[in-house]
N, C-alpha and C positions, 0 to 999 in steps of 0.2 A: 494516349493523351490525357484521359481522365486521371489515371494514376499519377501522372506528372503534376497535374493541378493540385491533387490532394496532398502530394509531397510538398509542393511549394507553399500551400496554405499552412500545413503543419509547421514548416520551417519558419514562416512569418509569425505564427502564433507563439512558437517557442522563443523567438527573438523578442517579441512583445513582453512575454512573461519574464524572461531573463532581465530585460531592462527594468521592469517593476521591482524584481527581487534585488537587483543591484543597488537600487535606491535606498534600501534598508540600512539603518545604523544597526550595529550589533545588538545594542540594548533593545531597540524596537523589535528586532527579530525574536529575541528571547522572550519579551513580553507577549508577543503574538503566539509564540510556541506554547508558552505556559497556559494561555487561554484555551488553545486546542487540546492540550493534555488534560486540563480540568474538565472540559466537555466530554472527553472520552470516558472518564470515570463517573460522569453523571448520566451517561448514555445507557438507557435501560437495556437495549439490545445486547450491548457488550456485558453489562453487569449480570444479566440473566443467562448469557451463553455458557454452555458447558465447556466447549472446546473452541479456542480462538486461534485463527491463523494470523501470524504477523510476519515481519520480514526485517532483516538487518541491513538491507541494501545501503551501501556506502554513498551512492550518488543521488539519493533522494533529498528533496528539500526539507522534509520532516524527518528528523532522526528518531528512530524508534526505541533506542536503548533505554531511555528513562521510563517510557511507557511499559516496555517489557519487564523491566526490573520491578516497577510498582505492581504490575499485574501478578507477577510471581509472589510478591510479598503478601498479597491478599489471596494467595493460593488459587489463582485462575490456572486452568490448563492451557498452556501456550505451545503451539506447534509452529515450527519454522521450516523453511525449505532447505533441502540438501541438493545442490545442483549436480547433475550427472553429465556424462559425456554425450548422452543422447541429445540431439537437437531439441531445444525448447522444453526440456523435461527436468523435473526434480521430484525427489521423494519428500515426504513429510515426516518430521521427527519431533517428538515431544521433549521439551527441556524442563528441568526443574531448578537449575542453578546457572545463572547467566555467566558467571566467571569460570565455572568448572566444566560446563557441558558444550561450550562453543570452541571451535578451532577455525583458523584462517584457511580458506580454500585457495586454489591456484590464482584466483582473481583478487585475492586480498579482501574477500568478504567473509565476515564471520558466519559460520553455519554450525548446526549441531554435529557433534562427533558421532558418525553413524555406528561406531563400535560401542558407544556408551548409551546412546539414546534410542528409545523405542520408536519403531515406525508406527505411523497412524494412517488410517485410510481416509480418503477424501470424504467418504460418506459421514464421517464423525464430526466434520467441521460445521459449527453453527454460525460463526461469523468470520469473515475473511477481510483483513485490512490489505487493500490493494494499492501499491504505490503508483505514482504517476507524476508527470511534469506539468500537465495542464488539464483542466476539466471544464465542462459546461453544465448547466442546470438540468440537462436531460440525462446526466450520468455518463456522457461521453468523456473519454480520457485519451491523452497522448502519453504513451509509455516511453520506454527507453530504446525502442527500435529492435529489441531482441525477441519480442513476441512471447516471452515466458509467461507473463501474466495475462496477456490477451487470450492465449490458449487455456490457461488455468481457469479463468473466469467461466468459460463454457463448460468445464468439467465439474464445477461445484454443484452440490445438490440444490434442487429447486428451493428448498427451505432456507438455504444459507444466505444470510445478509452480506452483501458485498459493499464494503465501506472504504472510502478513501479519506485521508486527512490532507488538508491543503491550506495554505495561506489564502486569504481572500484574493490576493493579487494573482493567484494561479487560476482563478475562475475567469473564463472568457465567454463571449457571446455564443459561439457555436463551434463545435468540432465535428468535422465530417467523419462519420463512422461507416465502415464497410457493412457492419451488421449491428442491430440493437442487442444481439446476444453478448456483445463485448462491453456493454456498459456496466457501471456500478449503480447500486441502489441509492446510496446515501453518501453525501460529502460533508464532512465536519470541518468548518473553517474557524478562524479566530472570531468571526462575527456571527455565524449562523450555522444551522444544520439544514442542509439542502436535501430534500427528498425528491428523487427523480420524478419529473412530470411526464 
């Protein structure tokens, strides 16, 4: 019964966030996105990080392509996931050129070409950008239902900062989490930087 309640709550939260997001004009969305992107490049944890994990997920509200391209221009070390056939698992590969190093996988998501790109171990990651659909100010997140990132968060080194990017409209009062181990540390929105309380 409890699991059903949690599922219903998540469904209603996602419906609420979707309504807010649908209310955006294209121009408003672009302006908000630009504010988030600007904050990322002013964010000390990111600028000081040696190795940054990012993602190219096609169905996230915050597209990462522009951020990844800019990060590569300033010679940041960027690592992206290569999804495997194993349930909820991916490898990490370093990219140096967005146009040459990425290929479309079976799900039509861009990922590093494992034949060209060097594998990187989890222990090397200093900051990880974790996608999600909704968040609360305690670091709770609702993902995409496939558990890739929920499991990934728990495997990251203790010292790694777990950051999510979100429009302010994706922040809700509370998200029921199975475990605090699955939360993110920081959420950067178009209005503020939220540190987990």
